[in-house]
N, C-alpha and C positions, 0 to 999 in steps of 0.2 A: 899613667903616662905623664910626662913632664910638660909643663906649659912652656911655649916658645917665649923667649926673652927678647928684650929690645934689640940686641945685636943682630938677631935673625932678620929683623925688618929694616935695619938701617943701611943695607946694601942697595944696589940699584934695582930697579923694577924688573929688568931682564933676569937677573940672578935669582931674586926672591921668587919670581913667578915659577921658575923651574923647580926651585927647592921646596916650594909649598905643596907640590903634588905629593899625595900620599899622607900628608899631615891631616889632622882632624880639627874641624870646627866644632866647638862646644857652645851651646846656647842654653842658658838658664832662663826659663820663662818666668814671668811674674807669679804664676801659680805654683812654682817650685819644681815643675817638671824639667828634666834636662834632655836636650836633643843633641845627638852627635852624628857626624858624618865625615867621610873621607873626601878630601878635595881631589877631584879627578880632572878638572878643566879650568883653565884661567886664561886671561889676556893681559899682556903687559902694556902699560902706557908710560913710556920711559922719560917723559919730561917735556919742558916747554917747546922743544924743537918738534915734537910730535904734533902733526896737524890734526890728529884725532883727539888730542888731549883737551880737556876743559881749561887747562892752564897754558894753552898754546901762546907763545910769545910773552910768558909771565903774566898773562891776564889774571887779574884777581877780582873775584866777585863774591857776593854774599853766599852764593851757591857753592863755590869751590874753595872757600876759606880753609876747610879741613885738609886739602891737598898740600897746604904749606906747613903743616905740622910735621913733627919728626915721625919717622917710620914707626908703624904700629898703631896708627889711629884709623878709625872708620871714616870713610868718605862714602856716603850713601845719598842717592838722589833719585827723584822720580823721572821716568821716561814715558813719553806718550800720555802723560797725565794720569797714568794708572799702574805702572809697574816700577818697583824699586830695583835699582842696580847697586849691588854691594861690593865696594872696593876697600882695599886696605892700602894706606899710604906707605911708601917705602922711601929709603934714603934719608939724608939729613934734612933738618928743618929748612924752610925757605927754598927748597929745590923740588918743586911739585912733580911727583911721579907716584904711580900706584899700580895695583893689579886688580882686575875685575874677576870675581869668582863666577864662573859660568855654569859649573855643574858639580854636584856633590853626590857621593854614594852614601845614603843614610845607613846607620847601623842596621836598621830593619830593611833589608833589600827589597821588600815588597812595595816600598814607597818611592822607587826610582822615578816613575812617571811624574812625581810631584817635585823632583829636585834636579831634573836634567835641563835646566835653562835658568838664566839669571832671575827672571821675575818669579818663576815657580819656586825656586829654592828660597827666595825671600819670603814668600807666603808660608811655606812649610816651616821655616825657622823663625817666623814672626820678626823679620828684620824690617825696620822702618826708620823714619827720621828721628825717632826717640834715641837711636844709637849714634846719630851724627856726632863725630868727634870723639867717640868713646875710645879709650886707650885699652887695646886688647892685651897689653902686657900686665895690667893690674885690675882690669874690670872683673866684677863678680857676675856680670850679665852675659859676657861673650868673650871667648878666648880661643887660642889654638894650642893643640897639643901635638907632640911628636909621637908618631906611632912606631911600631916595631918594624914596619915595612920600609925598606929603602928602595925608592924608585930609581932604577939604573938608567943612565942616559940613553941606552939602546931602546928603552921602553917609553921614551918621551917623544911624542910626535909634535912637530912644529909646523904650523900652517898660518895663513893670513887670518887676521882678525875678522869678525863677522859684522856686517852692516856699517862699514865706515868708508864706503866709496867716496863720500863727500870730502875726505881728507886728501884726495888726489892719488894718482897711481903709485907713487913711491911709498906712501904710508899705507895705502890700502893693501898693497902686495907684500909688505914686510911680514916675515914669519914671526909674529909676536903672540900667537895663540898656541898654548901648550896643553896637551892632554895625555893621559895614560893610555898607551896603545891597547886596543881591544877591550877597554873598560865599557861595560854595558850602560853606564850612567852618563856617558858623554853626550852632550846635546847634539841635536841634528840641525845643521844650518839650513 
């Protein structure tokens, strides 16, 4: 399979989020083992106007610095002091936007209970702050590949994102969560 190149990630978060469905995350672990899985669920965070974004209003902090990089970089952070959330930056540099990977169907389908949620998939793929800012277009630790499957628009479900009521009704209700219809690995809200 072919590695996804920079141009794939430099489009807006909305477009990249839908296009990443059906692609594969590849993680090379320090022990040499390689894990692979198909991306089946994501959420888009389209930029500083998004009240659920860590870069709302162009806020820049030590935590969200990676969001300001060019598309194709890892933005990973800890939530609730115990779970990692794995995001990939999209768009041009200095226009913070990204997508969160919510669920992956691992190559070995028996591991779905370990990858059907953001925190669980981070544990399974050993994703943590050591990958913060990593460039997935050139990294030897983590990258994305194009699979043979093309997910047709009719098979992409769009719903509201999960757990962002704090962003107000407009942003909480926007259909920025995308998943592959009828896929057994999609998380359960």
